[in-house]
MARDOKOL-190965 format. One record per residue (C-alpha): x, y, z; residue number from 1. Coordinates in pm, whole numbers. Layout:
N
+--------+--------+--------+-----+
|     c1 |     c2 |     c3 | seq |
+--------+--------+--------+-----+
|      X |      Y |      Z | NUM |
...
+--------+--------+--------+-----+
//
This chain:
313
+--------+--------+--------+-----+
|     c1 |     c2 |     c3 | seq |
+--------+--------+--------+-----+
|  -1195 |   5475 |   1245 |   1 |
|  -1461 |   5703 |   1387 |   2 |
|  -1613 |   5945 |   1144 |   3 |
|  -1909 |   6099 |   1365 |   4 |
|  -2092 |   5982 |   1671 |   5 |
|  -2365 |   5807 |   1496 |   6 |
|  -2128 |   5608 |   1271 |   7 |
|  -1918 |   5514 |   1569 |   8 |
|  -2193 |   5352 |   1766 |   9 |
|  -2282 |   5161 |   1454 |  10 |
|  -2601 |   5331 |   1370 |  11 |
|  -2659 |   5462 |   1018 |  12 |
|  -2642 |   5854 |    972 |  13 |
|  -2994 |   5957 |    840 |  14 |
|  -2993 |   5986 |    458 |  15 |
|  -3060 |   6319 |    298 |  16 |
|  -3406 |   6383 |    159 |  17 |
|  -3472 |   6227 |   -172 |  18 |
|  -3136 |   6057 |   -166 |  19 |
|  -3159 |   5728 |   -361 |  20 |
|  -3002 |   5406 |   -213 |  21 |
|  -2961 |   5255 |   -563 |  22 |
|  -2788 |   5355 |   -876 |  23 |
|  -2922 |   5715 |   -995 |  24 |
|  -3082 |   5646 |  -1331 |  25 |
|  -3214 |   5888 |  -1600 |  26 |
|  -3574 |   5957 |  -1620 |  27 |
|  -3562 |   6091 |  -1953 |  28 |
|  -3883 |   6204 |  -2123 |  29 |
|  -3988 |   6318 |  -2446 |  30 |
|  -3887 |   6239 |  -2809 |  31 |
|  -3621 |   6491 |  -2842 |  32 |
|  -3412 |   6307 |  -2573 |  33 |
|  -3479 |   5946 |  -2660 |  34 |
|  -3124 |   5900 |  -2804 |  35 |
|  -2985 |   5998 |  -2450 |  36 |
|  -3165 |   5715 |  -2271 |  37 |
|  -2906 |   5439 |  -2326 |  38 |
|  -2652 |   5450 |  -2042 |  39 |
|  -2346 |   5438 |  -2258 |  40 |
|  -2474 |   5738 |  -2484 |  41 |
|  -2511 |   5943 |  -2164 |  42 |
|  -2174 |   5824 |  -2038 |  43 |
|  -1995 |   5935 |  -2363 |  44 |
|  -2175 |   6275 |  -2361 |  45 |
|  -2132 |   6367 |  -1996 |  46 |
|  -1770 |   6246 |  -1994 |  47 |
|  -1672 |   6459 |  -2301 |  48 |
|  -1826 |   6755 |  -2172 |  49 |
|  -1650 |   6739 |  -1816 |  50 |
|  -1318 |   6634 |  -1934 |  51 |
|  -1316 |   6926 |  -2146 |  52 |
|  -1439 |   7138 |  -1843 |  53 |
|  -1146 |   6956 |  -1620 |  54 |
|   -900 |   7034 |  -1910 |  55 |
|   -999 |   7409 |  -1855 |  56 |
|   -985 |   7403 |  -1500 |  57 |
|   -651 |   7247 |  -1504 |  58 |
|   -518 |   7514 |  -1743 |  59 |
|   -619 |   7790 |  -1503 |  60 |
|   -494 |   7611 |  -1195 |  61 |
|   -147 |   7608 |  -1352 |  62 |
|   -130 |   7954 |  -1440 |  63 |
|   -225 |   8056 |  -1072 |  64 |
|     32 |   7849 |   -884 |  65 |
|    262 |   8168 |   -811 |  66 |
|    -26 |   8416 |   -744 |  67 |
|   -136 |   8327 |   -389 |  68 |
|   -366 |   8623 |   -356 |  69 |
|   -573 |   8519 |   -645 |  70 |
|   -519 |   8142 |   -640 |  71 |
|   -751 |   8088 |   -324 |  72 |
|  -1088 |   8269 |   -453 |  73 |
|  -1030 |   8159 |   -811 |  74 |
|  -1001 |   7790 |   -715 |  75 |
|  -1305 |   7813 |   -481 |  76 |
|  -1513 |   7991 |   -759 |  77 |
|  -1403 |   7726 |  -1019 |  78 |
|  -1511 |   7443 |   -788 |  79 |
|  -1851 |   7626 |   -759 |  80 |
|  -1870 |   7670 |  -1130 |  81 |
|  -1810 |   7312 |  -1228 |  82 |
|  -2067 |   7201 |   -955 |  83 |
|  -2327 |   7426 |  -1106 |  84 |
|  -2245 |   7299 |  -1452 |  85 |
|  -2270 |   6942 |  -1338 |  86 |
|  -2624 |   7018 |  -1190 |  87 |
|  -2751 |   7193 |  -1510 |  88 |
|  -2580 |   6908 |  -1740 |  89 |
|  -2750 |   6624 |  -1538 |  90 |
|  -3083 |   6814 |  -1542 |  91 |
|  -3061 |   6869 |  -1919 |  92 |
|  -2943 |   6525 |  -2020 |  93 |
|  -3121 |   6290 |  -1739 |  94 |
|  -3439 |   6508 |  -1663 |  95 |
|  -3421 |   6471 |  -1290 |  96 |
|  -3317 |   6630 |   -960 |  97 |
|  -2944 |   6581 |   -890 |  98 |
|  -2994 |   6393 |   -562 |  99 |
|  -2615 |   6321 |   -556 | 100 |
|  -2551 |   6690 |   -503 | 101 |
|  -2845 |   6752 |   -264 | 102 |
|  -2781 |   7054 |    -46 | 103 |
|  -2901 |   6895 |    268 | 104 |
|  -2589 |   6797 |    480 | 105 |
|  -2363 |   6899 |    217 | 106 |
|  -2116 |   7117 |    414 | 107 |
|  -2113 |   6857 |    709 | 108 |
|  -1995 |   6590 |    458 | 109 |
|  -1746 |   6811 |    287 | 110 |
|  -1606 |   6897 |    623 | 111 |
|  -1595 |   6536 |    740 | 112 |
|  -1455 |   6397 |    429 | 113 |
|  -1173 |   6702 |    422 | 114 |
|  -1088 |   6593 |    782 | 115 |
|  -1050 |   6226 |    704 | 116 |
|   -841 |   6298 |    400 | 117 |
|   -605 |   6517 |    613 | 118 |
|   -596 |   6272 |    884 | 119 |
|   -519 |   5988 |    632 | 120 |
|   -222 |   6181 |    487 | 121 |
|    -99 |   6284 |    830 | 122 |
|    -82 |   5914 |    932 | 123 |
|     81 |   5815 |    587 | 124 |
|    366 |   6092 |    627 | 125 |
|    406 |   6044 |    985 | 126 |
|    508 |   5666 |    914 | 127 |
|    731 |   5776 |    645 | 128 |
|    880 |   6047 |    868 | 129 |
|    921 |   5784 |   1151 | 130 |
|   1157 |   5573 |    909 | 131 |
|   1347 |   5881 |    786 | 132 |
|   1189 |   5923 |    468 | 133 |
|   1067 |   6272 |    513 | 134 |
|   1229 |   6614 |    625 | 135 |
|   1087 |   6965 |    600 | 136 |
|   1169 |   7321 |    611 | 137 |
|    918 |   7618 |    616 | 138 |
|    713 |   7714 |    310 | 139 |
|    475 |   7969 |    333 | 140 |
|    100 |   8052 |    443 | 141 |
|     49 |   8200 |    100 | 142 |
|    142 |   7896 |    -72 | 143 |
|    -85 |   7699 |    142 | 144 |
|   -387 |   7914 |     83 | 145 |
|   -325 |   7905 |   -301 | 146 |
|   -287 |   7509 |   -285 | 147 |
|   -617 |   7486 |    -74 | 148 |
|   -798 |   7690 |   -357 | 149 |
|   -664 |   7509 |   -656 | 150 |
|   -727 |   7163 |   -474 | 151 |
|  -1096 |   7269 |   -437 | 152 |
|  -1128 |   7296 |   -816 | 153 |
|   -938 |   6977 |   -871 | 154 |
|  -1121 |   6769 |   -624 | 155 |
|  -1471 |   6916 |   -737 | 156 |
|  -1396 |   6855 |  -1118 | 157 |
|  -1229 |   6514 |  -1078 | 158 |
|  -1496 |   6362 |   -836 | 159 |
|  -1773 |   6473 |  -1085 | 160 |
|  -1593 |   6306 |  -1365 | 161 |
|  -1501 |   5989 |  -1198 | 162 |
|  -1770 |   5928 |   -948 | 163 |
|  -2071 |   6172 |  -1067 | 164 |
|  -2044 |   6046 |  -1431 | 165 |
|  -1826 |   5731 |  -1463 | 166 |
|  -1910 |   5537 |  -1165 | 167 |
|  -2287 |   5645 |  -1129 | 168 |
|  -2362 |   5531 |  -1506 | 169 |
|  -2133 |   5235 |  -1512 | 170 |
|  -2311 |   5120 |  -1215 | 171 |
|  -2635 |   5106 |  -1402 | 172 |
|  -2483 |   4870 |  -1643 | 173 |
|  -2247 |   4671 |  -1428 | 174 |
|  -2346 |   4704 |  -1076 | 175 |
|  -2144 |   4839 |   -781 | 176 |
|  -1857 |   4609 |   -805 | 177 |
|  -1820 |   4659 |  -1176 | 178 |
|  -1840 |   5034 |  -1139 | 179 |
|  -1570 |   5033 |   -857 | 180 |
|  -1333 |   4837 |  -1065 | 181 |
|  -1384 |   5043 |  -1406 | 182 |
|  -1376 |   5365 |  -1234 | 183 |
|  -1079 |   5294 |  -1012 | 184 |
|   -863 |   5149 |  -1295 | 185 |
|   -958 |   5432 |  -1527 | 186 |
|   -881 |   5691 |  -1246 | 187 |
|   -526 |   5536 |  -1184 | 188 |
|   -432 |   5484 |  -1565 | 189 |
|   -491 |   5840 |  -1650 | 190 |
|   -241 |   5928 |  -1385 | 191 |
|     34 |   5753 |  -1596 | 192 |
|     53 |   6070 |  -1816 | 193 |
|    187 |   6257 |  -1514 | 194 |
|    569 |   6334 |  -1475 | 195 |
|    758 |   6029 |  -1315 | 196 |
|    453 |   5805 |  -1330 | 197 |
|    489 |   5421 |  -1299 | 198 |
|    259 |   5141 |  -1318 | 199 |
|    298 |   5098 |   -937 | 200 |
|    205 |   5457 |   -898 | 201 |
|    -82 |   5439 |  -1123 | 202 |
|   -224 |   5131 |   -909 | 203 |
|   -164 |   5318 |   -599 | 204 |
|   -356 |   5604 |   -707 | 205 |
|   -633 |   5369 |   -838 | 206 |
|   -657 |   5204 |   -483 | 207 |
|   -601 |   5535 |   -267 | 208 |
|   -827 |   5765 |   -491 | 209 |
|  -1042 |   5547 |   -705 | 210 |
|  -1156 |   5256 |   -463 | 211 |
|  -1167 |   5475 |   -151 | 212 |
|  -1367 |   5761 |   -330 | 213 |
|  -1585 |   5516 |   -503 | 214 |
|  -1662 |   5332 |   -182 | 215 |
|  -1754 |   5656 |    -13 | 216 |
|  -1991 |   5735 |   -279 | 217 |
|  -2143 |   5386 |   -259 | 218 |
|  -2197 |   5438 |    108 | 219 |
|  -2355 |   5771 |    135 | 220 |
|  -2486 |   5807 |   -225 | 221 |
|  -2368 |   6184 |   -233 | 222 |
|  -2062 |   6332 |   -386 | 223 |
|  -1972 |   6563 |   -102 | 224 |
|  -1787 |   6302 |     97 | 225 |
|  -1580 |   6193 |   -203 | 226 |
|  -1505 |   6549 |   -279 | 227 |
|  -1412 |   6615 |     80 | 228 |
|  -1185 |   6317 |     87 | 229 |
|  -1013 |   6417 |   -241 | 230 |
|   -962 |   6755 |   -100 | 231 |
|   -833 |   6688 |    222 | 232 |
|   -567 |   6452 |     94 | 233 |
|   -425 |   6656 |   -174 | 234 |
|   -447 |   6962 |     32 | 235 |
|   -270 |   6790 |    305 | 236 |
|      2 |   6651 |     63 | 237 |
|     87 |   6970 |   -127 | 238 |
|    -51 |   7247 |     95 | 239 |
|     59 |   7141 |    429 | 240 |
|    343 |   6906 |    404 | 241 |
|    478 |   7035 |     64 | 242 |
|    550 |   6718 |   -131 | 243 |
|    521 |   6592 |   -455 | 244 |
|    145 |   6523 |   -561 | 245 |
|    105 |   6262 |   -828 | 246 |
|    434 |   6333 |   -995 | 247 |
|    377 |   6727 |   -981 | 248 |
|    716 |   6862 |   -863 | 249 |
|    799 |   7184 |   -706 | 250 |
|    513 |   7178 |   -450 | 251 |
|    544 |   7412 |   -165 | 252 |
|    294 |   7459 |    104 | 253 |
|    294 |   7547 |    474 | 254 |
|    620 |   7331 |    489 | 255 |
|    864 |   7238 |    199 | 256 |
|    905 |   6876 |    220 | 257 |
|   1157 |   6645 |     74 | 258 |
|   1143 |   6273 |     35 | 259 |
|   1447 |   6032 |     53 | 260 |
|   1504 |   5662 |     84 | 261 |
|   1327 |   5357 |    -54 | 262 |
|   1060 |   5403 |   -321 | 263 |
|    826 |   5145 |   -150 | 264 |
|    829 |   5375 |    157 | 265 |
|    831 |   5712 |      8 | 266 |
|    672 |   5667 |   -334 | 267 |
|    995 |   5794 |   -496 | 268 |
|    978 |   6079 |   -751 | 269 |
|    600 |   6017 |   -790 | 270 |
|    528 |   6121 |   -426 | 271 |
|    377 |   5958 |   -135 | 272 |
|     89 |   5826 |   -325 | 273 |
|    300 |   5567 |   -496 | 274 |
|    418 |   5436 |   -142 | 275 |
|    297 |   5119 |      5 | 276 |
|    231 |   5318 |    328 | 277 |
|    -42 |   5493 |    145 | 278 |
|   -196 |   5200 |    -25 | 279 |
|   -231 |   5025 |    308 | 280 |
|   -363 |   5317 |    509 | 281 |
|   -617 |   5416 |    260 | 282 |
|   -728 |   5061 |    242 | 283 |
|   -868 |   5070 |    588 | 284 |
|  -1141 |   5350 |    500 | 285 |
|  -1218 |   5177 |    193 | 286 |
|  -1333 |   4861 |    361 | 287 |
|  -1521 |   5060 |    635 | 288 |
|  -1720 |   5249 |    360 | 289 |
|  -1790 |   4923 |    163 | 290 |
|  -1913 |   4752 |    469 | 291 |
|  -2119 |   5056 |    548 | 292 |
|  -2247 |   5040 |    192 | 293 |
|  -2338 |   4676 |    233 | 294 |
|  -2525 |   4731 |    558 | 295 |
|  -2736 |   4996 |    415 | 296 |
|  -2815 |   4779 |     93 | 297 |
|  -2621 |   4995 |   -122 | 298 |
|  -2423 |   4740 |   -316 | 299 |
|  -2612 |   4659 |   -612 | 300 |
|  -2566 |   4366 |   -856 | 301 |
|  -2531 |   4409 |  -1245 | 302 |
|  -2861 |   4438 |  -1380 | 303 |
|  -3007 |   4128 |  -1600 | 304 |
|  -3094 |   4175 |  -1939 | 305 |
|  -3438 |   4189 |  -2041 | 306 |
|  -3395 |   3862 |  -2261 | 307 |
|  -3248 |   3662 |  -1978 | 308 |
|  -3513 |   3762 |  -1731 | 309 |
|  -3787 |   3684 |  -1980 | 310 |
|  -3640 |   3332 |  -2063 | 311 |
|  -3665 |   3264 |  -1675 | 312 |
|  -4025 |   3313 |  -1699 | 313 |
+--------+--------+--------+-----+
//
């Protein structure tokens, strides 16, 4: 898959200024923040804060589903607010500049990620349609614009939680592979509370969303590409093709889609994310991102404990 000219030719895209190649660790200083230095403490504090923020964003999103004129701008504003809150929270808790949300190259990475997400879902729904599992009629442009705005907020909030907080801090304790597994499994498991959720659907979400977005973060060490991937996939799923998004029924976008046939092909009532097609398609960029991360030296082992390191000497 070609992402841009430099990646297609096997050359690394230039890193953003001050972007770290390794796990972003806190550089806390001062007696008043000493209790926040352990990674597990920062993980709990930041997760609690941003899960609460995500709950608020989700509540507002649900209230704007049928208000297309308001849904688009409010969704974009909510996304901006949660990004601003993340920057402020990380500076307060970890006393560092937030390199994972550096402004250099941000717009390009979000555009690239959004395009990749749309293309991936287009391939998924195209295969499902080819085997007779997808049919559609016209929806509305207003519904499409509303979905885009709301998905901006959802993508930003969830990527900040699962990649910006969970993946990044778990990586400090368990290395890149541990962070990938933990963040993906938790991301998938939390979707079990959605309507019509199944273990298979949660596993699909873990692979498609959790592993792919985590691999994109590992390869780039910024959150912009994962946010774009998340936005592009969700927007195409609900805003363009109008099918069920992670069990959320009644989705109408530019098209009003219906799925029929084998759940292995279509994902059943949970939507295409529970289909084998989606898992296989999203597995391709996941492998590409992980290979890119390895080539750039951004796959980090689990840190050794100080006592074990001292014993070797």
